[in-house]
C-alpha positions in Angstrom: -16.3 20.7 14.1 -16.4 24.5 14.6 -13.7 26.7 12.9 -12.2 27.5 16.3 -12.0 23.9 17.4 -10.4 23.0 14.1 -7.8 25.7 14.5 -7.0 24.5 18.1 -6.5 20.9 16.9 -4.3 21.9 14.0 -2.2 24.2 16.3 -1.7 21.2 18.7 -0.5 19.0 15.9 2.1 21.5 14.5 3.3 22.9 17.8 3.7 19.4 19.2 5.9 18.5 16.2 7.8 21.8 16.1 6.6 23.2 12.9 7.8 26.8 12.4 5.5 29.7 13.4 5.0 31.1 9.9 3.9 27.8 8.6 1.4 27.5 11.5 -0.1 30.9 10.5 -0.6 29.6 7.0 -2.2 26.4 8.3 -4.7 28.3 10.5 -5.7 30.6 7.6 -6.3 27.6 5.3 -8.4 25.8 8.0 -10.9 28.6 8.1 -11.8 28.0 4.4 -12.2 24.2 4.4 -15.5 22.8 3.3 -17.2 19.7 4.6 -17.2 17.9 1.2 -15.1 17.8 -1.9 -17.1 18.6 -5.1 -20.2 18.0 -3.2 -19.3 14.5 -2.1 -18.4 13.1 1.4 -14.7 12.3 1.8 -13.0 9.0 2.5 -9.2 9.1 3.2 -6.8 6.3 2.5 -3.0 6.0 2.9 -1.9 4.7 -0.5 -3.1 4.7 -4.1 -4.0 1.0 -4.4 -6.6 1.5 -1.6 -8.2 4.3 -3.7 -8.7 1.6 -6.4 -10.3 -0.7 -3.8 -12.6 1.9 -2.3 -13.8 3.3 -5.7 -14.6 -0.2 -6.9 -17.2 -0.4 -4.1 -18.1 3.2 -3.3 -18.5 4.1 -7.0 -19.1 7.8 -7.5 -20.7 8.4 -4.1 -17.5 9.5 -2.3 -14.4 11.5 -3.0 -11.3 9.4 -2.1 -8.4 11.4 -0.7 -4.9 9.7 -0.8 -2.3 10.7 1.8 0.9 9.3 0.1 1.0 10.9 -3.3 2.3 9.3 -6.6 6.1 9.0 -6.6 6.4 9.1 -2.8 7.4 6.2 -0.5 5.2 5.0 2.3 8.4 4.3 4.3 9.3 8.0 4.9 6.5 10.3 3.6 5.4 13.2 5.9 2.0 14.7 5.1 1.6 18.3 4.2 -0.2 20.8 6.4 -3.1 20.9 3.9 -3.4 17.1 4.1 -3.6 17.1 7.9 -6.2 19.9 7.7 -8.2 17.9 5.2 -8.7 15.0 7.7 -11.1 17.2 9.6 -13.5 16.7 6.7 -13.1 13.0 6.4 -15.8 10.6 7.4 -13.7 7.5 7.5 -9.9 6.7 7.2 -9.1 3.3 5.8 -5.6 2.4 6.9 -3.8 -0.3 4.9 -2.4 -1.8 8.1 1.3 -1.6 9.1 3.2 0.6 6.7 5.7 3.0 8.2 3.7 6.1 7.3 0.7 4.9 9.3 2.8 3.7 12.2 4.3 7.2 12.5 1.3 9.4 11.7 -2.0 7.6 12.5 -1.6 7.8 16.3 -1.1 11.6 15.8 -4.2 11.8 13.6 -6.3 9.9 16.0 -5.2 12.0 19.0 -6.1 15.2 17.3 -9.3 14.0 15.5 -10.9 11.7 18.1 -14.2 11.6 16.2 -12.7 10.3 13.0 -13.4 6.6 12.3 -10.3 4.6 11.5 -10.7 1.1 9.9 -7.7 -1.2 9.6 -8.0 -3.2 6.4 -5.4 -5.7 7.6 -7.1 -6.5 10.9 -8.8 -9.7 9.6 -5.9 -10.9 7.4 -3.5 -13.8 8.0 -0.4 -11.7 8.5 3.2 -12.8 7.9 5.7 -11.8 10.6 8.8 -10.1 9.3 11.9 -12.4 9.5 14.9 -11.8 11.7 16.8 -10.1 9.0 14.1 -7.5 8.4 14.1 -3.9 9.3 11.0 -4.4 11.4 11.7 -7.6 13.2 8.6 -9.2 14.7 6.2 -6.8 13.1 3.7 -7.9 10.3 5.0 -7.7 6.8 3.2 -4.6 5.5 2.7 -5.2 1.8 -0.7 -6.9 2.3 -2.4 -5.3 -0.7 -0.2 -7.1 -3.2 -2.1 -10.3 -2.5 -5.4 -10.8 -4.4 -6.6 -13.1 -1.6 -6.0 -10.3 0.9 -7.7 -7.9 -1.4 -10.9 -9.9 -1.2 -10.9 -9.5 2.6 -10.0 -5.8 2.4 -12.9 -5.3 0.0 -15.3 -6.9 2.5 -14.2 -4.5 5.3 -14.7 -1.6 3.0 -18.1 -2.8 1.9 -19.3 -3.4 5.5 -18.1 0.0 6.5 -19.8 1.8 3.7 -23.1 0.0 4.4 -22.8 1.0 8.0 -22.2 4.6 7.1 -24.8 4.8 4.3 -27.4 2.1 4.7 -29.8 3.8 2.2 -27.4 2.8 -0.6 -26.7 -0.8 0.6 -28.0 -2.3 -2.7 -25.6 -0.1 -4.7 -22.6 -1.0 -2.6 -23.6 -4.7 -2.6 -23.8 -4.8 -6.4 -20.4 -3.1 -6.7 -18.8 -5.4 -4.1 -20.0 -8.6 -5.7 -18.7 -7.4 -9.1 -15.3 -6.6 -7.6 -15.1 -10.0 -6.0 -15.8 -11.6 -9.4 -13.0 -9.5 -10.9 -10.6 -10.6 -8.2 -11.5 -14.2 -8.5 -11.0 -14.1 -12.2 -7.6 -12.5 -11.6 -6.6 -15.2 -9.2 -7.6 -18.0 -11.6 -5.7 -16.5 -14.4 -2.5 -16.1 -12.3 -2.8 -19.7 -11.0 -3.2 -21.0 -14.6 -0.2 -19.0 -15.8 2.1 -20.4 -13.1 0.9 -24.0 -13.0 3.4 -25.2 -15.7 6.3 -22.8 -15.0 9.8 -24.2 -15.1 10.8 -21.9 -12.1 9.1 -20.4 -9.1 11.7 -18.2 -7.4 12.7 -14.5 -7.9 15.0 -11.9 -6.4 13.5 -8.6 -5.4 15.2 -5.4 -4.0 12.5 -4.6 -1.4 10.4 -7.6 -0.3 7.1 -6.2 -1.5 5.7 -9.4 -2.9 5.7 -11.6 0.3 1.9 -12.1 0.3 1.7 -12.5 -3.5 4.4 -15.2 -3.3 2.4 -17.0 -0.6 -0.7 -16.8 -2.7 0.8 -18.5 -5.7 3.5 -20.8 -4.3 6.5 -18.7 -5.2 9.8 -17.9 -3.4 11.0 -14.4 -2.9 14.7 -13.6 -2.2 15.1 -9.9 -1.0 18.2 -7.9 -1.8 17.5 -5.3 0.9 18.7 -6.4 4.3 17.2 -5.0 7.6 15.9 -2.1 5.5 19.4 -1.1 4.5 21.6 -1.3 1.4 22.9 -4.9 1.2 26.5 -5.8 2.1 28.9 -7.1 -0.5 28.7 -10.5 1.2 24.9 -10.6 1.0 25.0 -9.8 -2.7 27.6 -12.6 -3.2 25.3 -15.0 -1.3 22.3 -14.0 -3.5 24.3 -14.6 -6.6 25.3 -18.0 -5.4 21.7 -18.8 -4.6 20.5 -17.6 -7.9 23.0 -19.7 -9.8 22.2 -22.8 -7.8 18.4 -22.3 -8.1 18.6 -21.0 -11.7 16.9 -17.8 -10.8 16.8 -15.3 -13.6 14.1 -12.7 -12.5 15.4 -9.7 -10.5 12.6 -7.3 -9.5 13.1 -3.6 -8.7 10.6 -1.0 -7.5 10.4 2.5 -8.9 11.0 4.0 -5.5 14.4 2.3 -4.9 17.9 2.4 -6.3 18.4 -0.3 -8.9 22.2 -0.4 -8.9 22.6 -3.5 -6.7 19.8 -5.3 -8.6 21.5 -4.6 -11.9 24.8 -6.0 -10.5 23.1 -9.2 -9.5 21.2 -9.5 -12.8 24.5 -9.1 -14.7 26.2 -11.8 -12.7 23.5 -14.3 -13.2 22.6 -13.4 -16.7 19.2 -12.4 -15.4 16.4 -10.0 -16.4 15.5 -6.8 -14.6 11.7 -6.5 -14.0 10.4 -3.1 -12.9 7.3 -3.1 -10.7 5.3 -0.5 -8.9 3.4 -1.8 -5.8 2.0 1.7 -5.3 0.4 1.8 -8.8 -3.2 3.1 -8.5 -4.4 0.6 -11.1 -4.0 -2.3 -8.8 -5.3 -5.2 -10.9 -3.3 -4.1 -14.0 -0.1 -4.0 -11.8 -0.7 -7.4 -10.4 -1.3 -8.8 -13.9 1.8 -7.0 -15.3 3.9 -8.5 -12.5 2.5 -12.0 -13.3 3.1 -11.7 -17.0 6.7 -10.5 -16.6 7.5 -13.3 -14.1 5.8 -15.9 -16.3 7.9 -14.8 -19.3 11.1 -15.3 -17.3 10.0 -18.5 -15.6 9.2 -20.0 -19.0 12.8 -19.6 -20.3 
């Protein structure tokens, strides 16, 4: 894309969404200095950090992976910076995770202004779970697809096939990496199934329902505190406490990105254990294993 065309597209993005004039000038000046690669490598863009883990497992060192939602930010409400939007002009392929709010809001805008950019939806071939009636996004697919090792295998296949299509000369390299990654995921699945097979419990409470697919994979039951994407009512908390006492639930999971006050209240009432998780951890396999070990510990009591 020529420098002038790049500037025109960026101007369209920011004028359409009412960015201030001084910021627009800054964006245009930065656009003129962008290179086509990062450190000499072609660029792949993803939405969240766990995807970076997936892509690098297969792409190895042949690409630079750019992440739109940075560490500590939430995919529910993050807005990209001007520099991040500019950087998309140098991206060969954008792997979207599927249905997170960041993508629902921004990818149509990206696609409109970068019509030649290849977008690959990693959730397209998955068996998606529809959000329940008490969800913030009624009737839409539950977005936390990447927290399922079974889903991760299908996502890895989509990444692998895309890389081979983009770079057929290195097919054997990608194939070797892909097969090794599948072995690692299968090993992870087997370890988790073994850990849970003799558990005394199989239910947990969680603030934000990020483990829907993980729970399906391993026969667990998830009880969310958050209701319709909002802070829970007093009645809902009382109902959860009653359920927890009846079902002997002791595990209360909280994510780093959310307020833990309500979860602590419930944990105190049921003599439960607070478990901190981070679904946006870049080290995906370690996070999945950490969640498993923490749940297993509580389930065994």
